[in-house]
C-alpha positions in Angstrom: -22.5 -16.9 42.6 -19.8 -16.6 39.9 -17.2 -19.1 39.0 -14.0 -19.4 41.0 -10.7 -18.5 39.3 -8.4 -21.5 39.2 -5.2 -19.8 37.9 -3.9 -16.4 36.6 -5.4 -17.0 33.2 -8.9 -17.4 34.8 -8.4 -14.2 36.7 -7.3 -12.4 33.5 -10.4 -13.7 31.7 -12.7 -12.3 34.4 -11.0 -8.9 34.0 -11.3 -9.1 30.2 -15.0 -9.9 30.4 -15.6 -7.1 32.9 -13.5 -4.3 31.4 -12.1 -5.3 28.0 -11.2 -1.7 27.0 -9.5 -0.7 30.2 -5.7 -0.4 30.2 -4.1 -3.6 31.6 -0.4 -2.9 31.1 1.7 0.2 30.8 5.4 0.0 29.9 7.0 3.3 28.8 4.8 4.7 26.0 3.1 1.4 25.3 -0.3 0.6 26.7 -2.2 -2.6 26.3 -5.9 -3.0 27.1 -7.2 -6.2 28.6 -8.7 -7.2 25.3 -5.4 -6.8 23.5 -3.5 -8.6 26.3 -6.0 -11.5 25.9 -5.5 -11.5 22.1 -1.7 -11.6 22.3 -1.6 -14.2 25.1 -4.0 -16.4 23.2 -1.8 -16.2 20.1 1.2 -17.2 22.1 -0.7 -20.0 23.8 -1.9 -21.4 20.4 1.6 -21.1 19.0 3.1 -23.0 21.9 0.5 -25.7 21.5 1.1 -25.9 17.8 4.8 -26.5 18.5 4.0 -29.5 20.7 3.9 -27.9 24.1 1.4 -30.0 26.2 -0.4 -29.4 29.4 2.1 -29.8 32.3 5.2 -29.1 30.1 7.6 -26.5 31.4 8.3 -23.3 29.5 11.1 -21.0 30.5 10.8 -17.2 30.6 14.2 -15.4 30.6 13.2 -11.7 30.4 13.4 -8.5 32.4 10.2 -6.6 33.3 8.3 -5.5 30.2 4.9 -6.0 28.6 6.0 -9.1 26.8 6.8 -10.9 30.0 3.2 -10.5 31.1 2.0 -11.6 27.7 4.3 -14.6 27.8 3.3 -15.6 31.4 -0.3 -15.5 30.5 0.2 -17.3 27.2 2.2 -20.1 28.9 -0.5 -20.6 31.6 -3.3 -20.5 29.0 -1.5 -23.3 27.1 -1.6 -25.4 30.3 2.2 -25.3 30.7 4.2 -24.6 33.8 6.1 -21.4 33.9 9.9 -21.6 34.8 11.1 -18.2 35.7 14.8 -17.8 34.6 16.8 -15.2 36.5 18.3 -12.7 34.0 21.6 -12.6 36.0 22.3 -16.3 35.4 25.5 -17.2 33.7 25.9 -20.1 31.2 26.6 -22.8 33.8 23.5 -21.9 35.8 21.4 -21.7 32.7 22.6 -25.1 31.5 21.7 -26.6 34.9 18.3 -24.9 35.0 17.4 -25.7 31.4 18.4 -29.4 31.8 17.1 -30.1 35.3 13.8 -28.2 34.9 12.9 -30.4 31.8 11.7 -27.3 30.0 10.6 -27.9 26.4 10.4 -24.3 25.3 12.0 -21.0 26.2 11.0 -17.3 25.7 13.9 -14.9 26.1 15.0 -11.4 25.3 17.3 -11.0 22.3 20.1 -9.6 24.5 20.5 -13.1 25.9 21.0 -14.8 22.5 24.7 -15.6 23.0 24.2 -17.2 26.4 21.3 -19.2 25.2 23.0 -20.3 22.0 25.9 -21.6 24.0 23.7 -23.6 26.3 21.1 -25.1 23.9 23.4 -27.8 22.5 23.6 -29.3 26.0 19.9 -29.1 26.7 18.1 -31.6 24.4 14.6 -31.0 25.9 14.3 -27.4 24.7 12.7 -27.7 21.3 11.3 -24.2 20.7 12.8 -20.8 21.4 10.9 -17.5 21.2 13.0 -14.3 21.1 11.6 -11.1 22.4 12.9 -8.1 20.5 14.5 -5.7 23.0 16.4 -3.4 20.7 19.7 -5.1 21.2 22.0 -6.3 18.4 22.5 -9.8 19.7 22.8 -12.4 16.9 20.3 -15.2 17.0 21.5 -16.6 13.7 23.7 -18.9 15.8 20.6 -20.9 16.6 20.9 -22.4 13.1 23.9 -24.2 14.4 22.0 -25.5 17.4 19.0 -26.6 15.4 21.0 -28.6 12.9 22.9 -30.7 15.4 22.9 -34.4 14.6 20.4 -35.4 17.3 17.7 -33.4 15.6 16.0 -34.4 12.3 14.5 -32.0 9.8 16.2 -29.0 11.5 14.7 -25.6 10.5 17.2 -22.8 10.6 14.8 -19.9 10.0 14.1 -17.2 12.4 10.8 -15.8 11.4 8.7 -12.9 12.6 5.5 -14.8 13.2 2.2 -12.9 12.9 0.3 -15.5 14.9 2.6 -14.8 17.9 2.0 -11.5 19.7 3.6 -8.9 17.6 3.1 -5.1 17.1 5.7 -2.5 16.3 6.5 -2.3 20.0 5.8 -5.9 21.0 7.8 -8.2 18.8 8.5 -11.8 19.5 10.5 -13.8 16.9 10.3 -17.6 16.7 13.3 -19.9 16.5 11.7 -23.4 16.2 13.7 -26.5 17.0 12.9 -29.6 14.9 11.5 -32.8 16.5 13.8 -35.2 18.1 14.8 -38.3 16.2 13.1 -41.5 17.3 
């Protein structure tokens, strides 16, 4: 008798073991096999853990339906974190309330939401790491430099970097906007 799946990550691992080369996701012209989905989700999980996300921490996901949302969901669960789904229709007041009251420590969002997120982040001290999913929009995430250098944060890093250790291909690009550690 086989092992029992405990969460979605366990179910994905069973599929990966059984049919690694089978197509797992199709979005437009992009197709991801189970093996590639696993690789990308693992990279994201390790990145979140490297940023200090711990088992039981909450990570927000603010995206419309696309391959990256499945990669992010799986990566968040693999890291042992709790997924907080953020409705893409939320306005700044609702985002501020959700970010603050959910105690999320990290956020994955599409680039098109940069302005809303940048306006809310200064009021949500728990969110320390932001990952931006490239969606082809022209939204400016340079404003996060202002957010990450606010006085309550030490050693603020203003860089937005395309990180190879996070799931990234020409059609699946996630950029990282790290927030420095809180001052003691």
